[in-house]
C-alpha positions, 0 to 999 in steps of 0.5 A: 811507538815514539819518534826517533830521539837523539840517541837513535840518530847517533846510533844510525850515524855511527852505523852509517859511518862504519858501513860506508866509510868517511869518504863515501858518506857525503856522496851517499848524503847527496844521493839521498837528498837528490832522491828525496827531492825527486820523490817530492817533485813526483808526488807533487806532480801526481797530486796536481794531476789528480786534483786537475791542476795541470799546467795545461789550458783545459779548453773545451773543443766543441 
């Protein structure tokens, strides 16, 4: 299976335009971009916590 080409992207854009309409398409794009940024931020926080790189000082309370 190969990567998505320009023809497939064009088809997806036309279907999105028909489905959402020209007025709502920018709103949908902004919402999708915000969702992707939040997902990346969450994944980064998860990997930082998993690797032990949290922003807190790890003091040994003895």
